[in-house]
N, C-alpha and C positions, 0 to 999 in steps of 0.2 A: 877296626874302622869305624871314623867318625861320619858320622851326618850332622849338619848344617840346614835347619827349613828354616823358611823366613821371607816373612812377607815385606815386599823392597819396599813398596807403597809408589813402584811408577819408574823410569829412567833406571833399570839397572845396570845399563852400559856406562854410567856415570858413579856408579858405585860398587860394582862388584870387586878393587880392588881391597875394598874396606872387609874382603874376609880372606883375605892371604894369608894372616897371619895363623888362623887358626889351622891350617895344613890339613884341612877337610877332605875326605875321599869322594865324598858326594855331599851335590847342594841340591835343593828343593826350592826353589824360588818363585814364591805368587807376584805377578803383576811387574811381571819382567817379558822385553821385548823377544821378538822373535831374531836369533841371533843370526841366522841368512839374511833377514833386511835391514837389519840394523849396521853392518859394517864396522869398519875402526879395531880398535883392539881388543874391542867388545868382541868380535867374532873371532879372532884371532886366539881368546881366553878360552873359546868356547868350543874345542877341537872334539868334544866325546861330550853330544847331548841329545837330548828328546824334548820336545816343546807342543804344546797345542795351544790354542786360543780362537777366540773367535775375532782378536782384533790383534792387529801385529803388533800392538805397543803393551798390551797388557793380557800375559798371557800365564801356563804355569810350565816351567823349565824345570829339568830334570840334567843334572852335569855331572861329567865323572872325571875324576884323577885317578881312577884306576887303569890296571895295564887292559880288561878288556872292554869290548864295546859296548855300549848299551844298545838291548833292543826290546822292543817294543812289544806288548802281550797283547795278543787278540782279543782281547775283550771288549766286549758291546759296551758303548757308552749310552746308547738309547735317547740321547739327548739331555742326557743331565749333566749337569754344570758345577766344579770342570775337575778331573780327573786321568790321571795319566799313568798308566800301568804299566812296569818295564821290569827287566830281567838285568839287574846289574852286574849280576859273577855268575858261573856257571850253577853255582849251589843257592842264591839270592834274589828275590824278588822286592820289588817299591810301588806300592802304590801310593803314588803323588796329590793331595787333596788340594785345591781350596773351592770351597762350596761358597753358591752364590744363590742368590733370589731369582733367579732362571727365568722370570717375569712369570712362577708358577703362583697362584694365587693359596696353595693349598700344599704346598709341599718345597717352601724354600729352605736354603741352609741346607742344617742338619739333615731336613726331610728329601732333599737331592741324593745325602750320600747312606742315609737309610734306602732309598729306595733303588741304588745301586749295591747295598749291599745284600739285597734281595736276589740280586739277579747273580751276583758274583761271589755265594758262600762257598760252593766248592773250589773256586778256582783259590779263596785265603788258605792256604797249607802254610804247614811249619816253618815255610820259610819265605814268610810275606812280611815285610815290614811295610808299615798304613802311616803317612807323616803328614802335617801342612796345616793350611787355615782352614780351620772348622766351622769356623763364625758361630759357636755355640758353648755353651754351660748352662751347666742343671740348673743355673737361679733362671733360667728364664724355662723352664717345664712349667706346659698347659693340664691339667688337670683331664681335658675331655682329648686329647689326643694320645695316639697310640707310638707314634715315632719322635717322642720327647727323647732329648740326648742322654738322655737317665738308661730310657729305652735302648737304645742304641749301642750303651757300655755293655749294659745286660746280654744284649745278643754277641758284642764281641765278646764279652765273658765266656758265654757257651763254646764260643768257637777257638776258645781256651787265649785269648786276648787281652793284653791289660795295658792301659796308660802307663810309662815307663814314668813319668813323672809322678805318680798316685803311686804305685808301686816304692819307689825308689824313696819318696818322702814320708811315707804311710797320710797324707792328707787324703780329702774324702773330695769326690766330686762335686761341687758347688764349693766349697771352702777353702780354695788355692790361695793359698797366702804371696805367690807370686806372679806378679799377672806378665802377660806376653803381649798386651796390646792397653793402649791409653789413648782412650775415643779423643778426637781432635788435638790431640799431644797433650793431653793436659795430664797432669802427675794425678789429679784431684778425679779421673774415669779410667781407673785399672780395671780389665776382666783379662780372664785366661781362658783362651779362646782356642788356641795354637797346641797340638798336640802331637804324640807319637805310640803308636802302641802296634806292641808285637807281640808275636806267640811269647807264652811262658817259659818254654824252653829254651829262650833264649835271655833270658833274663839270670845274673848271676851278680855275684859282690863285686863285683870288678867296674861295674856297668854305671859311666857316669852321665848323670844330666846337669845341665845348664842353661837359663836363662840371660842373655846378656841385660846388660842394668839401663835404664833409662836415660841416666847424664850422657852414656856417650852415643845412644844410638835414637832420642828423638827428634834430635837434628835431621835424620834421615829418613825416618818411616814411623808410623804411627805402631808397628808393631815391632819387636824383637826379637832379634835370631832365638832361636831354640838349638841345642848344639845335644847332640848325643853320641855317647861312645860305645860303640858293643865288643 
């Protein structure tokens, strides 16, 4: 199974064709339009999908090209932004993530995921993949905060979850050599803020992880697509 996560930076209706050559089974797209309201070829492409968002033009969508119908999971989001849990096969769940500031003075971005994790720890069984734009990195940890990026990673490790990129490359959190994001689309402002977390039992020697190259993708988004093959 191949999964691609990409923050498309809006206007996905004009960009979805860029992903066609990857022959992926699942696309997790942040900042995309609601296909039901977009119309055109984008709506035709989006035959098997789930989408959520407060703005019809910028939400998060999961698009499947598997024969099974995606089913939403009844996980309470408690006004946390932005999460889309779903069942993508009879045996595999997926939690799509696009963390936001969410007008929260105390729990923005990774804090939103930390709170969501506290609610749904029991739901993260050994068959759930977590992926998306977390807007977070260990370099931004604050000494007096208990829900830092590193704290979240440790909690996931306690649940037997690992970052696929870090497991495959053996790089440390906060010391990534392959960026997933270029602020203002400038190569001199690189960061690693998009992740795929998987249960340890799903990782094996044939698991592959790839990050798109800026020379190809910066013309379309400040984020690079993350390609994960299970």
